[in-house]
C-alpha positions as CSV (number, residue, x, y, z in Angstrom):
1,M,0.0,0.1,-0.2
2,N,3.0,2.6,0.1
3,G,3.0,4.9,-2.0
4,T,-0.9,4.1,-3.4
5,A,-2.0,7.8,-1.5
6,I,-2.8,10.4,-2.9
7,E,-0.3,13.2,-2.7
8,N,0.5,17.3,-2.8
9,F,-2.6,17.9,-1.4
10,V,-3.6,21.3,-1.4
11,C,-7.2,23.4,-0.9
12,V,-7.6,27.3,-1.6
13,I,-11.1,29.6,-0.5
14,F,-11.5,32.3,-3.1
15,N,-14.3,34.3,-4.5
16,V,-15.1,34.5,-0.5
17,S,-16.9,31.3,-0.6
18,F,-15.6,29.0,-3.3
19,M,-13.3,26.2,-2.5
20,N,-11.2,23.5,-4.6
21,C,-9.2,21.1,-3.4
22,T,-6.6,19.0,-5.7
23,W,-3.8,16.6,-5.6
24,H,-1.5,14.1,-7.0
25,V,-2.1,10.5,-7.9
26,G,0.3,8.0,-5.3
27,R,3.3,7.0,-7.2
28,T,2.9,3.4,-7.2
29,A,-0.6,3.2,-7.6
30,T,-2.5,1.3,-10.3
31,E,-3.9,2.7,-13.4
32,D,-7.6,1.8,-12.2
33,T,-7.2,3.7,-9.0
34,Q,-10.2,6.3,-8.2
35,Y,-10.0,8.5,-5.3
36,F,-12.6,9.8,-3.1
37,L,-12.8,12.4,-0.8
38,Y,-14.9,13.5,2.4
39,W,-14.8,16.4,4.3
40,R,-16.3,18.0,7.8
41,P,-16.1,21.5,8.9
42,W,-14.8,21.4,12.4
43,K,-17.5,20.8,14.8
44,K,-20.3,19.0,12.2
45,E,-20.6,15.3,12.9
46,D,-21.3,14.2,9.5
47,V,-18.9,13.6,6.4
48,T,-20.0,14.4,3.4
49,E,-18.9,12.8,0.1
50,C,-17.5,15.5,-2.7
51,Q,-20.3,16.0,-5.2
52,N,-18.7,18.0,-8.0
53,Y,-14.9,15.8,-8.6
54,I,-11.6,17.4,-10.8
55,K,-11.3,14.7,-13.0
56,D,-8.0,14.6,-15.6
57,N,-8.1,13.3,-19.1
58,C,-8.3,9.6,-17.9
59,G,-11.3,9.9,-15.7
60,K,-9.4,9.9,-12.1
61,H,-10.6,12.6,-9.3
62,I,-7.7,15.2,-8.9
63,G,-9.6,17.4,-7.2
64,C,-13.0,19.0,-5.9
65,R,-15.0,21.7,-6.2
66,F,-17.3,23.2,-3.5
67,Q,-19.6,25.8,-3.3
68,N,-20.7,27.8,0.1
69,V,-18.0,27.2,2.3
70,A,-18.3,28.7,5.9
71,I,-14.7,29.6,7.7
72,E,-15.2,28.0,10.5
73,N,-11.9,27.5,11.8
74,H,-10.5,24.1,11.2
75,A,-12.0,21.5,8.5
76,Y,-11.2,17.4,8.3
77,F,-10.7,16.2,5.0
78,L,-10.0,12.8,4.3
79,V,-9.2,10.3,0.7
80,N,-10.2,7.2,0.2
81,G,-8.9,5.0,-2.9
82,S,-10.3,1.7,-4.5
83,S,-8.5,-0.9,-7.4
84,S,-9.8,-4.1,-8.3
85,E,-5.5,-5.2,-7.9
86,K,-4.7,-4.2,-4.5
87,S,-5.7,-1.5,-1.2
88,I,-5.1,1.7,-1.4
89,Q,-3.5,3.6,1.2
90,S,-6.5,6.6,2.7
91,Y,-5.4,10.1,3.4
92,E,-6.5,12.3,6.2
93,K,-5.9,16.5,7.3
94,T,-7.1,18.6,9.0
95,I,-6.9,22.4,7.9
96,Q,-7.7,25.5,9.7
97,L,-9.7,27.4,6.9
98,Y,-9.3,31.0,7.2
99,K,-5.3,30.1,6.8
100,I,-6.2,28.7,3.4
101,E,-8.3,31.7,1.5
102,K,-7.0,33.6,-1.0
103,L,-8.7,37.6,-0.2
104,T,-10.4,39.2,-2.5
105,P,-8.9,43.0,-4.2
106,P,-10.3,45.9,-2.1
107,L,-13.0,47.3,-3.2
108,N,-13.9,50.8,-4.9
109,V,-10.5,52.2,-5.3
110,T,-11.6,56.0,-5.8
111,V,-8.6,58.8,-6.6
112,N,-9.5,62.0,-6.5
113,C,-6.6,64.8,-7.4
114,T,-5.9,68.5,-6.4
115,E,-3.4,70.3,-9.1
116,V,-2.8,72.7,-7.0
117,S,-1.3,71.5,-4.1
118,H,-0.1,68.2,-6.4
119,S,-1.5,65.0,-4.0
120,C,-4.2,62.3,-4.8
121,K,-5.9,61.1,-2.4
122,I,-6.6,57.1,-2.9
123,W,-9.1,55.2,-1.0
124,W,-10.6,51.8,-0.5
125,Q,-13.1,49.0,1.4
126,P,-11.7,46.1,2.5
127,P,-11.4,43.0,1.2
128,R,-14.8,41.2,1.4
129,T,-14.8,38.0,3.6
130,S,-17.7,35.5,5.1
131,H,-16.1,35.7,8.4
132,V,-14.7,39.2,9.0
133,K,-16.1,42.2,9.0
134,R,-13.4,44.9,11.4
135,R,-11.8,46.8,9.0
136,S,-8.6,47.1,11.1
137,C,-8.2,43.6,10.6
138,F,-5.5,43.7,7.5
139,K,-2.9,45.8,6.2
140,Y,-2.6,47.0,2.7
141,E,0.6,47.0,-0.1
142,I,-0.6,50.0,-2.6
143,V,1.5,50.7,-5.9
144,I,1.2,54.2,-7.6
145,E,3.0,53.3,-10.6
146,N,4.2,56.3,-13.4
147,K,3.0,55.1,-17.0
148,A,4.9,58.3,-18.6
149,D,8.1,57.0,-17.5
150,A,7.3,53.8,-18.8
151,E,6.8,55.2,-22.3
152,K,9.9,56.8,-22.5
153,T,11.7,53.8,-21.5
154,T,11.9,50.0,-21.9
155,K,13.1,50.2,-18.1
156,T,11.3,49.3,-14.9
157,A,8.6,52.5,-14.7
158,S,9.0,55.0,-11.6
159,E,6.3,53.3,-8.6
160,T,5.9,54.6,-5.2
161,K,5.1,51.6,-2.5
162,A,3.8,51.4,0.5
163,V,2.5,49.4,3.5
164,I,-0.5,51.2,5.3
165,E,-2.4,49.5,8.2
166,K,-5.5,51.6,7.2
167,N,-7.6,52.3,3.8
168,S,-6.4,55.5,2.6
169,Y,-3.1,56.7,1.0
170,L,-2.2,60.4,0.4
171,Y,0.3,60.5,-2.8
172,E,2.0,64.0,-2.9
173,S,3.9,63.3,-6.2
174,F,1.4,64.0,-8.2
175,S,1.3,66.1,-12.1
176,S,-1.9,66.3,-13.9
177,G,0.2,66.5,-17.1
178,K,1.4,62.7,-16.1
179,R,-0.5,59.4,-16.7
180,Y,-0.4,56.8,-13.0
181,S,-2.1,53.7,-12.5
182,V,-2.6,52.4,-9.5
183,K,-3.4,48.5,-7.7
184,I,-4.1,47.7,-4.1
185,R,-4.0,43.6,-2.3
186,A,-4.2,43.2,1.2
187,T,-3.6,40.6,4.4
188,D,-3.5,40.0,7.8
189,A,-3.0,43.1,9.8
190,G,-1.3,39.9,12.5
191,F,-4.1,39.5,15.4
192,C,-7.6,38.4,13.3
193,L,-8.4,35.1,11.7
194,V,-7.1,36.2,8.2
195,S,-5.0,34.9,5.6
196,P,-1.1,35.4,6.6
197,N,-0.7,35.8,2.4
198,W,-1.0,38.6,0.3
199,G,-4.7,38.9,-1.7
200,E,-5.1,39.8,-5.1
201,W,-4.4,42.5,-6.7
202,S,-7.3,45.4,-7.4
203,T,-7.8,46.0,-11.4
204,P,-5.2,48.6,-11.6
205,V,-7.0,52.4,-11.1
206,E,-5.2,55.5,-14.0
207,F,-5.0,58.8,-12.5
208,G,-4.2,62.1,-14.1
209,M,-3.2,63.1,-17.9
210,K,-6.5,66.3,-17.4
211,G,-8.9,66.9,-19.6
212,S,-9.1,63.9,-21.4
213,A,-11.7,61.9,-18.7
214,I,-15.7,61.9,-20.1
215,E,-17.4,65.2,-18.6
216,N,-20.8,65.2,-17.9
217,F,-21.4,61.8,-16.7
218,S,-25.8,61.3,-15.6
219,C,-27.7,58.7,-14.8
220,V,-31.7,58.1,-14.7
221,I,-33.9,55.3,-14.0
222,Y,-37.2,54.8,-15.1
223,N,-39.9,52.5,-15.8
224,I,-39.1,51.5,-12.6
225,F,-35.7,48.6,-13.9
226,L,-34.4,50.3,-16.6
227,M,-31.4,52.6,-16.2
228,N,-29.2,54.7,-19.1
229,C,-25.9,56.8,-18.2
230,T,-24.5,59.0,-20.9
231,W,-21.8,61.0,-21.1
232,Q,-19.2,63.5,-23.5
233,A,-16.0,63.0,-24.7
234,G,-13.2,64.0,-22.8
235,R,-12.4,68.3,-24.6
236,D,-9.0,66.9,-25.0
237,A,-9.2,63.2,-25.9
238,P,-7.5,62.1,-28.9
239,A,-10.3,61.3,-31.9
240,D,-9.7,57.5,-31.9
241,T,-10.6,57.9,-28.4
242,Q,-12.6,54.5,-27.0
243,Y,-14.6,54.5,-23.5
244,F,-16.1,51.6,-21.5
245,L,-18.1,51.3,-18.4
246,Y,-18.2,49.4,-15.8
247,W,-20.3,49.0,-12.4
248,Q,-20.8,48.1,-9.3
249,E,-24.3,47.4,-8.6
250,S,-24.0,46.9,-5.1
251,R,-20.2,45.6,-3.1
252,E,-21.4,42.3,-2.8
253,D,-21.5,42.2,-6.7
254,N,-19.2,41.9,-9.2
255,Q,-17.5,44.5,-11.5
256,K,-19.3,44.0,-14.8
257,E,-19.0,46.4,-18.0
258,C,-22.4,47.8,-19.9
259,E,-23.7,45.4,-22.4
260,L,-25.3,48.0,-24.3
261,Y,-23.7,51.2,-25.4
262,I,-24.9,54.0,-26.5
263,K,-22.4,55.0,-29.6
264,D,-22.8,58.7,-31.4
265,E,-22.2,58.9,-35.5
266,N,-17.9,58.4,-34.9
267,F,-19.7,54.5,-32.9
268,R,-17.6,55.9,-29.7
269,N,-19.3,54.9,-26.8
270,M,-21.1,57.8,-25.3
271,G,-23.5,56.1,-23.5
272,C,-24.7,52.6,-22.0
273,I,-28.3,51.1,-21.4
274,F,-29.2,48.5,-18.4
275,Q,-31.8,46.1,-18.1
276,N,-33.3,44.2,-14.9
277,V,-31.5,47.1,-12.2
278,S,-32.8,46.5,-8.7
279,I,-32.5,49.5,-6.3
280,G,-30.5,48.7,-2.9
281,S,-29.6,51.2,0.4
282,G,-25.7,50.8,-0.9
283,K,-24.3,53.0,-3.6
284,A,-23.1,51.4,-6.9
285,Y,-19.4,52.3,-8.3
286,F,-19.4,53.5,-11.5
287,L,-15.9,53.5,-13.8
288,V,-15.7,54.7,-17.0
289,N,-11.8,54.3,-18.8
290,G,-10.4,55.0,-22.2
291,S,-8.3,53.9,-24.7
292,S,-6.3,55.4,-27.6
293,K,-3.9,54.2,-29.6
294,D,-1.9,57.5,-29.1
295,S,-2.0,58.1,-25.6
296,L,-3.6,57.1,-22.3
297,I,-7.1,58.6,-21.3
298,Q,-7.9,59.6,-18.3
299,S,-10.6,57.9,-15.7
300,Y,-13.3,58.6,-14.5
301,D,-15.5,57.7,-11.5
302,E,-18.4,57.9,-9.2
303,H,-20.4,56.5,-6.4
304,I,-24.5,56.7,-7.2
305,D,-27.3,56.5,-5.0
306,L,-29.4,54.7,-7.3
307,Y,-32.6,55.7,-6.2
308,K,-31.9,59.0,-6.0
309,I,-31.3,58.5,-9.9
310,E,-34.8,57.3,-10.4
311,K,-37.2,59.1,-12.8
312,L,-40.3,58.0,-10.6
313,M,-43.7,56.9,-12.6
314,P,-46.8,59.0,-12.3
315,P,-49.7,58.3,-9.8
316,S,-51.2,55.3,-11.0
317,N,-55.6,54.0,-11.1
318,I,-56.6,58.1,-11.0
319,T,-60.1,57.9,-10.2
320,V,-62.3,61.7,-9.4
321,N,-65.6,61.3,-7.9
322,C,-68.4,64.4,-7.3
323,D,-70.2,64.7,-5.2
324,E,-73.8,67.0,-7.0
325,I,-75.4,67.8,-3.6
326,K,-71.8,68.6,-2.1
327,N,-70.3,69.8,-4.7
328,D,-66.9,68.6,-3.6
329,C,-64.6,65.6,-6.0
330,M,-63.1,63.0,-3.6
331,I,-59.7,62.1,-5.8
332,Q,-57.9,59.2,-5.1
333,W,-55.1,57.4,-6.6
334,Q,-52.0,54.4,-6.0
335,R,-48.9,55.3,-5.3
336,P,-46.6,54.9,-8.3
337,Q,-44.7,51.5,-8.5
338,I,-41.2,50.6,-7.9
339,S,-38.9,48.1,-8.0
340,H,-38.0,48.9,-3.6
341,S,-40.7,50.2,-1.4
342,N,-44.5,49.3,-0.9
343,K,-45.3,52.2,1.6
344,D,-47.9,54.8,1.1
345,K,-45.7,57.2,2.9
346,C,-43.2,57.4,1.5
347,F,-44.7,59.9,-1.0
348,K,-45.7,62.9,-1.5
349,Y,-47.8,64.0,-4.2
350,E,-48.1,67.2,-6.4
351,I,-52.4,67.4,-7.8
352,N,-52.8,70.1,-10.4
353,I,-56.3,71.3,-11.5
354,K,-57.4,73.2,-14.5
355,Y,-60.8,74.3,-16.7
356,K,-60.5,72.5,-19.7
357,D,-61.8,75.2,-21.2
358,N,-58.4,77.1,-19.9
359,L,-56.0,74.6,-20.1
360,K,-53.4,77.0,-21.0
361,G,-54.0,79.1,-17.9
362,K,-52.7,79.4,-14.5
363,P,-54.2,76.4,-12.3
364,I,-57.8,77.0,-10.2
365,Y,-56.2,74.8,-7.6
366,T,-52.4,73.6,-7.0
367,S,-52.1,71.1,-3.6
368,I,-49.0,69.1,-2.4
369,Q,-49.9,66.6,-0.1
370,E,-47.8,64.4,1.9
371,G,-48.5,60.6,2.0
372,G,-52.1,59.5,1.3
373,N,-53.7,57.8,-1.2
374,R,-56.7,60.5,-1.2
375,N,-57.8,64.4,-1.6
376,V,-61.2,65.9,-1.5
377,Y,-61.6,69.3,-3.9
378,L,-64.4,72.1,-3.6
379,R,-66.0,72.9,-6.8
380,S,-66.5,76.7,-7.2
381,N,-68.5,76.3,-10.2
382,T,-70.1,73.0,-10.8
383,R,-71.1,73.8,-14.6
384,K,-67.4,73.2,-16.0
385,K,-65.1,70.5,-16.5
386,Y,-62.1,70.5,-15.2
387,I,-58.7,68.7,-15.8
388,L,-56.3,67.1,-13.5
389,R,-53.2,65.7,-13.4
390,M,-50.7,64.3,-10.7
391,R,-47.2,63.6,-10.1
392,A,-44.9,62.0,-6.8
393,A,-41.5,62.6,-5.1
394,G,-40.5,60.4,-2.8
395,S,-40.9,62.2,1.4
396,A,-39.2,59.2,3.4
397,C,-37.4,56.0,2.4
398,F,-34.7,55.3,0.0
399,V,-36.7,57.2,-2.1
400,S,-35.7,59.7,-5.4
401,P,-36.8,63.6,-3.9
402,A,-37.4,65.0,-7.4
403,W,-40.7,65.2,-9.0
404,G,-41.7,62.3,-11.1
405,E,-43.6,62.2,-14.6
406,W,-47.3,63.8,-15.0
407,S,-50.4,61.4,-14.9
408,A,-52.3,61.5,-18.6
409,P,-54.8,63.9,-17.8
410,V,-58.6,63.3,-16.1
411,E,-61.8,64.9,-17.3
412,F,-64.8,65.1,-14.3
413,G,-67.0,67.8,-13.8
414,N,-70.0,68.5,-16.2
415,E,-70.8,71.3,-18.9
416,E,-74.2,72.7,-19.8
417,I,-73.6,73.6,-23.2
418,I,-75.2,72.5,-26.6
419,S,-71.6,70.5,-28.3
420,S,-70.5,70.7,-31.3
421,S,-72.3,67.6,-32.7
422,V,-75.6,69.5,-31.9
423,W,-73.7,72.5,-34.0
424,I,-73.3,70.4,-36.6
425,L,-76.8,68.9,-36.2
426,L,-78.6,72.2,-36.6
427,G,-76.4,73.7,-39.4
428,V,-77.1,70.1,-41.5
429,A,-81.5,70.3,-40.4
430,T,-82.7,73.8,-41.0
431,P,-81.6,74.2,-44.6
432,L,-83.0,70.6,-45.6
433,L,-86.5,71.9,-43.5
434,A,-86.8,75.2,-45.2
435,I,-86.8,73.3,-48.6
436,I,-88.5,70.3,-47.9
437,A,-90.9,73.2,-46.4
438,I,-91.4,75.0,-50.1
439,F,-91.8,72.0,-51.9
440,F,-94.4,71.3,-49.6
441,C,-96.3,74.4,-49.5
442,K,-96.0,75.0,-54.0
443,R,-97.2,70.9,-54.2
444,T,-100.4,71.6,-51.9
445,G,-100.9,75.7,-52.7
446,C,-100.6,76.7,-49.6
447,W,-97.7,79.0,-51.1
448,K,-100.6,80.9,-53.2
449,A,-102.4,81.6,-49.7
450,A,-99.8,82.5,-47.5
451,F,-98.7,84.8,-50.4
452,P,-101.7,85.9,-52.7
453,Q,-100.6,88.2,-56.0
454,I,-101.3,91.3,-55.6
455,P,-103.7,93.0,-58.9
456,G,-102.5,95.4,-61.4
457,P,-104.5,97.8,-62.9
458,K,-107.8,97.5,-65.2
459,P,-106.6,98.3,-68.9
460,A,-109.3,101.0,-69.2
461,F,-106.6,102.9,-67.4
462,F,-103.4,101.9,-69.8
463,T,-105.8,103.3,-72.9
464,Q,-105.8,106.3,-74.6
465,A,-108.3,109.4,-72.7
466,D,-111.3,110.0,-74.6
467,T,-112.0,113.1,-75.4
468,N,-115.7,112.7,-75.3
469,L,-117.0,113.8,-71.8
470,E,-120.3,112.1,-72.0
471,L,-119.0,108.3,-73.1
472,M,-115.9,108.6,-70.3
473,E,-118.8,108.7,-67.9
474,S,-120.5,105.8,-68.8
475,K,-117.8,104.0,-68.9
476,I,-117.0,105.2,-66.0
477,Q,-120.0,104.1,-64.1
478,S,-120.5,100.9,-65.9
479,I,-117.2,99.5,-64.2
480,T,-117.9,100.4,-60.0
481,S,-120.5,98.8,-57.9
482,E,-123.7,100.4,-56.3
483,N,-121.6,101.9,-53.7
484,E,-118.5,103.4,-54.9
485,E,-118.2,106.2,-54.9
486,I,-116.6,108.1,-58.2
487,V,-114.9,111.4,-58.3
488,L,-114.3,112.5,-61.9
489,V,-111.8,114.9,-62.6
490,A,-111.4,116.7,-65.7
491,D,-109.3,118.6,-67.6
492,M,-111.3,121.7,-68.1
493,G,-108.3,122.9,-70.1
494,R,-107.8,120.7,-73.6
């Protein structure tokens, strides 16, 4: 059995809760030897077998992957083997788990430089671990490299190194015309259950080279889960500069690059569209790096409270019910929908009411109300139509204090005027009725009765005057009735 047990058994914990254990096959183990790993966290009775073996090209187990590992002092490991030819020696070991942890890099490395004082304040957050929360448990190594020196010579660039026991550092040799990068790693400060080995280096953060970093960076969250971030190219950035955005939604998340960039006409990244954004109580971290074949590009970073940049949706289900006797109207609504709060007290509301026939005029009623979901409006004129709109803002909780979008107009009230459709009907019906009446009267004769013809003068009046007075008198008498009086006027001058 000598030489059949596994060799070089090593375990490492990484990314806070993952662990890999690996080993080599025993020197005298047969070809059909297969190994099986069992382990037991300290103070726990049950021994469990590996659920995810690492295999070589022949299918032989040479390691194991673990998830959701909690560091609780010691753990017990046992590796047995089996073979059809001979017995395989077992291997066992007890390990202090905190000693095999590979510390994650320090988080949220931030640089803030002041050209006047030629200094930069650099600060960061401790690495993530599952069992240590105190900042004082760590010490750090910081390396600052002058990139400008690296471009001028093939020799090692000038560096500034320091080991410190706090999470900030003041660099006092800054020049805005040069380009720098900083990286940091952590280890045990000497008095906590933290790995004594140096952890992973943080991603280098570049700074310096004034005017090449992006400008006017801004983000807005809308429609509950969507977010847009936009920026402008640095004033002194080369024409071929391309920018890349990385962000960390919360301290517990890993940094990830934008998946959907907004591009300008030159295909330069000028913004990013995010989906399924979750708003938490902590700040999100944004980092925009740049690249150019001509020069180094200054990075830009910012921590943002996501709830502060949310554009709130309008209140929903707005209803208005008016009491025609009391002349008051009950306005009711539901709070805007957001992803991180369901409390009515978190909001305040603005109510705006105008007359429907004077929408461009000033509101006749404006009210700002803290919390709640109803309001009573007393109408001053019951013969008017009204238009109501509402919007919301954060009053408490982690809700944006900026006013959100206006709701769609809501119409209510009565208006005692002839509608436009009635006017159209009257305009068409009136001339139609007149034509029908004229046609009817002409057919039935009522037109002659209503408008009788005025008779003209008798024909005798249009004949030439008779010079015989006796004959004229006799003619006149023949065409007059007995009751008529005739006054004869004769022209005696003829």
